[in-house]
C-alpha positions in Angstrom: -9.2 -19.5 -32.6 -10.5 -17.2 -35.4 -8.5 -14.1 -36.4 -9.0 -11.0 -34.4 -11.4 -8.6 -36.0 -10.4 -5.1 -37.0 -11.9 -2.1 -35.2 -15.2 -1.1 -36.7 -15.1 2.1 -38.8 -18.3 3.4 -37.1 -16.4 3.8 -33.9 -14.2 6.5 -35.5 -17.3 8.4 -36.6 -18.8 8.7 -33.1 -19.4 12.3 -31.9 -16.9 13.4 -29.2 -19.6 14.0 -26.7 -20.8 10.4 -26.9 -20.0 7.5 -24.6 -19.8 3.7 -25.2 -21.3 1.1 -22.8 -20.0 -2.4 -23.2 -22.8 -4.9 -22.6 -21.5 -8.1 -24.2 -18.6 -9.6 -26.0 -17.5 -8.8 -29.6 -17.9 -11.2 -32.4 -15.3 -12.1 -35.0 -15.8 -11.8 -38.7 -16.9 -15.5 -38.6 -19.5 -14.8 -35.9 -17.7 -16.3 -33.0 -17.7 -14.5 -29.6 -14.2 -13.4 -28.7 -12.7 -14.1 -25.3 -13.3 -11.2 -22.9 -9.6 -10.6 -22.3 -9.1 -10.0 -26.0 -11.8 -7.6 -27.2 -11.6 -4.7 -24.6 -8.1 -3.6 -25.8 -9.5 -3.7 -29.4 -12.4 -1.5 -28.5 -10.3 0.9 -26.6 -7.8 1.2 -29.5 -10.6 2.1 -31.9 -12.9 4.2 -29.8 -12.5 8.0 -29.7 -15.0 8.2 -26.7 -14.9 6.8 -23.2 -15.9 3.2 -22.7 -18.0 2.3 -19.6 -18.3 -1.2 -18.3 -20.6 -3.2 -16.0 -18.2 -5.7 -14.5 -14.9 -5.2 -12.6 -13.0 -7.8 -14.7 -13.4 -5.5 -17.8 -11.2 -2.8 -16.2 -7.4 -2.4 -16.8 -7.6 -2.8 -20.6 -8.6 0.6 -21.7 -12.1 1.1 -20.2 -12.8 4.3 -18.3 -14.8 2.5 -15.6 -18.3 2.6 -14.4 -20.7 1.4 -11.6 -19.3 -2.1 -11.8 -20.5 -5.4 -10.5 -18.0 -7.3 -8.3 -18.3 -11.1 -8.1 -16.7 -11.0 -4.7 -19.1 -8.5 -3.3 -22.1 -10.3 -4.8 -20.9 -13.6 -3.4 -20.5 -12.0 0.1 -24.0 -10.6 -0.1 -25.4 -13.9 -1.3 -23.7 -15.7 1.5 -25.1 -13.3 4.0 -28.6 -13.9 2.7 -28.1 -17.7 2.9 -26.9 -17.4 6.5 -30.0 -15.5 7.4 -32.3 -18.1 5.9 -30.3 -20.9 7.5 -30.7 -19.1 10.8 -34.5 -19.4 10.5 -35.5 -16.2 8.9 -38.4 -16.3 6.5 -37.0 -15.6 2.9 -40.2 -13.6 2.2 -39.3 -11.2 5.0 -35.9 -10.3 3.6 -36.3 -7.0 1.5 -34.9 -6.8 -2.0 -31.9 -4.5 -2.0 -29.5 -3.2 -4.7 -26.2 -5.1 -5.3 -23.2 -3.7 -3.5 -21.7 -2.2 -6.7 -18.7 0.2 -6.7 -17.9 3.2 -8.8 -14.4 2.6 -10.3 -12.5 4.6 -12.9 -9.0 4.2 -14.5 -6.9 7.4 -13.9 -4.9 6.9 -17.1 -8.0 6.7 -19.2 -9.5 9.7 -17.3 -6.4 11.8 -18.2 -6.5 10.5 -21.8 -9.9 12.1 -22.3 -8.9 15.3 -20.4 -11.2 14.6 -17.5 -10.5 15.7 -13.9 -11.0 13.6 -10.7 -12.9 16.5 -9.3 -15.9 15.6 -11.3 -16.1 12.1 -9.9 -18.8 11.3 -7.4 -17.8 10.8 -3.7 -16.6 7.4 -2.9 -15.2 6.6 -6.3 -12.3 4.2 -6.4 -9.5 5.4 -8.7 -7.1 2.9 -10.3 -3.5 3.7 -11.4 -3.5 7.1 -9.7 0.0 8.5 -9.5 1.7 8.7 -6.1 1.5 12.1 -4.3 4.5 14.4 -4.0 4.8 13.3 -0.3 5.0 9.6 -1.2 7.6 10.2 -3.9 9.8 12.3 -1.6 9.1 10.7 1.7 12.7 9.7 2.5 13.9 13.2 1.7 11.2 14.9 3.7 11.8 12.6 6.7 15.6 13.2 6.4 15.0 17.0 6.4 12.6 16.7 9.3 15.1 14.7 11.4 17.9 17.2 10.5 15.7 20.1 11.6 14.7 18.4 14.8 18.4 18.0 15.7 19.8 21.3 14.5 17.1 23.7 15.7 17.3 22.8 19.4 21.1 22.7 19.3 21.3 26.1 17.6 18.9 27.7 20.2 20.9 26.2 23.0 24.2 27.5 21.6 22.8 31.0 21.4 21.9 30.9 25.1 25.6 30.4 26.0 26.1 34.1 25.5 24.2 34.7 28.8 27.2 33.5 30.8 29.9 30.9 31.1 28.5 29.0 34.0 25.0 28.9 32.5 26.4 28.1 29.1 28.3 25.1 30.4 25.2 23.7 32.1 23.0 24.3 29.0 25.7 22.8 26.8 25.7 19.6 28.8 21.9 19.5 28.6 22.1 20.1 24.9 24.6 17.3 24.4 22.4 14.8 26.3 19.4 15.9 24.2 21.4 15.7 21.0 22.6 12.2 21.7 19.0 11.1 22.5 17.7 12.5 19.3 20.6 11.0 17.3 20.1 7.6 18.9 16.3 7.6 18.2 16.4 9.1 14.7 15.4 6.7 11.9 18.5 7.6 10.0 22.0 6.0 9.9 24.4 8.5 11.6 28.1 7.6 11.6 31.1 9.7 12.7 34.7 9.1 11.6 37.9 10.7 13.0 40.3 12.5 10.6 42.1 9.2 9.7 38.8 7.6 8.7 38.3 5.4 11.8 34.7 4.9 12.8 34.2 6.4 16.3 30.4 6.6 16.6 27.4 4.7 15.4 23.8 5.5 16.4 21.4 2.9 17.7 19.3 2.9 14.5 22.3 1.9 12.4 23.0 -1.1 14.6 19.3 -2.1 14.6 18.9 -1.8 10.8 22.1 -3.6 9.9 22.5 -5.9 12.9 26.2 -5.1 13.4 27.9 -3.7 16.4 30.2 -0.7 16.0 33.3 -2.9 15.7 31.6 -5.2 13.1 30.2 -2.3 11.1 33.7 -0.7 10.9 35.0 -4.0 9.3 32.0 -4.2 6.9 32.4 -0.6 5.7 36.1 -1.1 5.3 35.5 -4.1 3.0 35.3 -3.0 -0.7 31.8 -3.5 -2.2 31.4 -6.5 -4.6 32.3 -5.8 -8.2 28.8 -6.6 -9.5 25.3 -5.8 -8.2 23.3 -8.4 -6.3 20.3 -7.9 -8.5 21.8 -7.8 -12.0 18.4 -8.5 -13.6 16.9 -5.4 -11.9 19.8 -3.2 -12.9 19.7 -4.4 -16.5 16.0 -3.7 -16.7 16.5 -0.1 -15.4 19.4 0.4 -17.8 17.1 -0.5 -20.7 13.8 1.0 -19.6 14.5 3.7 -17.0 18.2 4.9 -17.3 17.3 8.2 -15.6 16.9 6.3 -12.3 20.7 5.5 -12.4 21.8 9.1 -12.2 23.7 10.4 -9.2 24.3 7.1 -7.5 27.9 7.8 -6.4 26.6 8.2 -2.8 24.7 5.0 -2.8 26.0 1.7 -1.4 24.6 -1.8 -1.0 25.3 -3.4 2.4 24.5 -6.9 3.4 22.9 -6.9 6.8 24.0 -9.5 9.4 20.8 -11.5 8.7 21.5 -11.6 5.0 19.1 -8.8 4.0 20.1 -6.5 1.1 20.1 -2.9 2.3 20.7 0.0 0.0 21.8 3.2 1.7 22.2 6.7 0.3 24.9 8.6 2.1 25.4 12.3 2.7 28.9 12.9 3.9 30.2 16.1 5.5 33.6 17.2 6.8 33.7 18.5 10.4 36.0 21.4 11.1 37.1 23.2 14.2 37.2 26.9 14.8 40.5 27.2 12.9 39.0 25.4 9.9 41.0 22.2 10.4 39.3 18.9 9.7 38.3 17.1 12.9 36.5 14.2 11.3 33.6 13.2 9.1 29.9 12.8 9.6 27.9 10.4 7.4 24.1 10.5 7.4 22.5 7.6 5.6 18.9 7.0 4.4 17.6 3.5 3.8 16.3 3.5 0.2 16.0 -0.3 -0.2 12.2 -0.2 -0.7 12.4 2.6 -3.3 15.2 0.9 -5.2 13.3 -2.4 -5.2 10.2 -0.6 -6.5 12.2 1.0 -9.3 13.7 -2.3 -10.2 10.3 -4.0 -10.2 8.8 -1.2 -12.3 11.6 -1.4 -14.8 11.4 -5.2 -15.0 7.7 -4.9 -15.7 8.2 -2.3 -18.4 10.9 -4.5 -20.0 8.7 -7.6 -19.8 5.8 -5.8 -21.5 8.1 -4.6 -24.3 9.4 -8.1 -24.8 5.8 -9.5 -24.9 5.1 -7.0 -27.7 8.3 -8.3 -29.4 7.0 -11.8 -29.0 3.9 -10.9 -31.0 5.9 -9.1 -33.7 8.1 -12.1 -34.2 5.2 -14.4 -34.6 3.4 -12.1 -37.0 6.6 -11.8 -39.1 6.7 -15.6 -39.5 9.3 -17.4 -41.5 11.8 -20.0 -40.5 12.8 -19.9 -36.9 10.2 -17.3 -36.0 8.9 -19.4 -33.1 12.4 -19.8 -31.6 13.1 -16.0 -32.0 9.8 -15.3 -30.3 10.8 -17.5 -27.3 14.1 -15.7 -27.0 12.1 -12.6 -26.2 10.8 -14.3 -23.1 14.4 -15.1 -21.9 14.9 -11.3 -21.6 11.3 -10.6 -20.3 11.7 -13.0 -17.4 15.6 -12.9 -17.0 15.3 -16.7 -17.4 17.7 -19.4 -18.5 15.3 -21.7 -20.4 12.1 -21.1 -22.3 10.3 -24.0 -24.0 7.0 -24.6 -25.8 5.7 -28.2 -25.2 3.0 -29.8 -27.3 0.8 -32.6 -26.0 1.3 -36.0 -27.6 0.0 -39.5 -27.0 2.8 -41.9 -26.2 1.9 -45.7 -26.7 3.5 -46.6 -23.4 3.3 -43.4 -21.2 0.0 -42.1 -22.4 -0.5 -38.3 -22.5 2.9 -36.5 -22.5 4.4 -33.1 -23.4 7.2 -32.9 -26.1 9.3 -29.9 -26.7 8.1 -28.1 -29.9 10.5 -25.1 -29.7 13.1 -23.9 -27.1 15.3 -20.9 -26.3 18.2 -21.1 -23.9 20.6 -18.5 -22.4 24.2 -18.4 -23.3 26.1 -21.4 -21.9 22.9 -23.5 -21.4 22.8 -26.7 -23.5 19.4 -27.1 -25.3 17.6 -30.4 -25.6 18.3 -32.9 -28.4 16.0 -31.9 -31.3 16.3 -35.4 -32.9 15.1 -37.2 -29.8 11.6 -38.6 -30.1 11.2 -39.4 -26.4 8.6 -37.4 -24.6 10.1 -34.7 -22.4 7.2 -34.3 -19.9 5.2 -37.5 -19.1 2.0 -36.7 -17.3 2.5 -39.7 -15.0 0.5 -40.6 -11.9 2.7 -38.3 -9.7 2.4 -35.5 -12.2 -1.3 -35.8 -13.0 -2.0 -32.5 -11.2 0.1 -30.7 -13.9 -2.3 -31.8 -16.6 -5.4 -31.1 -14.5 -4.2 -27.6 -13.5 -3.0 -26.6 -17.0 -6.2 -27.9 -18.6 -8.2 -25.8 -16.2 -6.4 -22.8 -17.6 -4.3 -22.1 -14.4 -0.6 -21.2 -14.2 1.9 -23.4 -12.2 5.0 -22.0 -10.5 7.4 -23.2 -7.8 10.8 -24.5 -6.8 11.8 -27.8 -8.3 12.5 -29.2 -4.8 8.8 -28.8 -3.9 7.5 -30.9 -6.7 7.0 -34.7 -6.7 10.2 -36.8 -7.0 9.6 -37.9 -10.6 9.2 -34.2 -11.6 12.3 -33.2 -9.6 14.4 -35.8 -11.5 12.9 -34.6 -14.9 13.5 -30.9 -14.2 17.0 -31.3 -12.8 18.0 -33.2 -15.9 17.5 -29.8 -17.6 19.4 -28.1 -14.8 16.3 -26.3 -13.5 15.9 -25.1 -9.9 12.6 -23.1 -10.4 10.0 -23.4 -13.1 6.8 -21.6 -14.2 4.3 -22.9 -16.8 1.1 -21.6 -18.4 -1.3 -23.5 -20.6 -1.4 -23.1 -24.4 -4.7 -23.8 -26.2 -5.2 -24.5 -30.0 -8.7 -24.0 -31.3 -10.1 -23.7 -27.8 -8.6 -27.1 -26.6 -5.6 -27.5 -24.3 -2.7 -28.4 -26.5 0.4 -28.0 -24.2 2.2 -25.4 -22.2 4.7 -22.6 -22.2 7.5 -23.1 -19.5 10.1 -20.7 -18.1 12.9 -22.0 -16.0 15.8 -20.7 -13.9 19.0 -22.7 -13.4 21.0 -20.2 -11.3 19.3 -20.8 -7.9 16.0 -20.9 -6.1 13.7 -18.3 -7.4 10.1 -17.3 -6.5 8.2 -16.2 -9.5 5.9 -13.3 -8.6 2.2 -13.1 -9.3 2.9 -10.4 -11.9 5.4 -12.7 -13.7 2.8 -15.5 -13.7 0.3 -13.1 -15.2 2.8 -12.0 -17.9 3.5 -15.6 -18.8 -0.2 -16.3 -19.1 -0.3 -13.3 -21.6 2.6 -14.8 -23.6 0.8 -18.2 -23.6 -2.4 -16.5 -24.9 -0.4 -14.8 -27.7 1.1 -18.2 -28.7 -2.3 -19.8 -28.5 -3.7 -17.2 -30.9 -0.8 -17.7 -33.3 -1.0 -21.5 -33.3 -4.8 -21.4 -33.8 -4.5 -19.3 -37.0 -6.3 -21.0 -39.9 -3.2 -20.6 -42.2 -1.2 -22.8 -39.8 -3.7 -25.7 -40.2 
């Protein structure tokens, strides 16, 4: 692959009231057309004016947006026309209509140029728009709503007790029944403890969420939490990329539900006192923040992965002895993995096309492969032919080792792997091998986002290996 061209100087000279419409791909200094996924970030970095595009796959890399063509919508429309013709309708009677294009803009680019969403036409789809204040504070708003729902009726009923003893006792009994009904149906964990710390009440929602009875929950809460977090990778990512999300967590606790789910609860504990001010027990109100914490972990992990992918490129540009191994070590952190290896295709006289480890990075305590061994590490045998076909087609492979053919299971387990993810590496536009990430600690499902990030890393390596000065 030729070197990436530099941004053109005329872009910087564009007037600030101009716009740019991308119609085709850029060409390199040698005249070759660049891949579509590589030239849009280059245009966005060098353009002082908004860039409009015609296709939906040009979004997400710095373009403002436009009235874009969607392959999916065009395919659906074409299929509808085909069905009408197959149903016997004369093609000449079908009117010519506009394509079902959509107006799409990127919120981040919109803000970058100081534009407001109020100027957008009706029906515009906005990408990367930040969540509303309600979505960010939904747990807090619902907790306050539940608290108000419980406290307001109770307060009103207590005021009515001043009308008379007999009437007050009757209203108090009605209030207690209503209070219990509200507490039982509230989507909040509500627990009550006596002055000695014994659990004496658990609402129905707590039992449904965690799956424990009152007696079982008392034993679970009495057991000290584990010394380390269950999701260490997510915590480390937040420590590095979003430390502010770790503030004020003293009231949070992770509880393993009876069915094995990981539930994170934020507790608000209050002391209950009698008329004389003596402690009569404790009330703990908990909010399930599992989804929010998982979202924070996922965002931090994505930010960390993107930072490490930039580090991968910097290591390769720096060059020098061991630069490839140092670059691969970046991917260990990016994917919280145990092994990362770059395999190059070779032609073995006996086994045919195979993959041999060209460079490798392993986590601490993981034994690397023998660098002096000439044996191929990844034969594309009959049972593994789909690996070669899939990778050559430019697609990513990911899965649990136990789900692959037996010959591959034996190969991967010889490296201690339980899960693996691989993306193709091309040199000069030809499939040359693949970049693999493996986990030895247990079964792991690599997400679609991680597969996309690995594809990006493989593209960076492809560009590095295709540089003319490496030939």
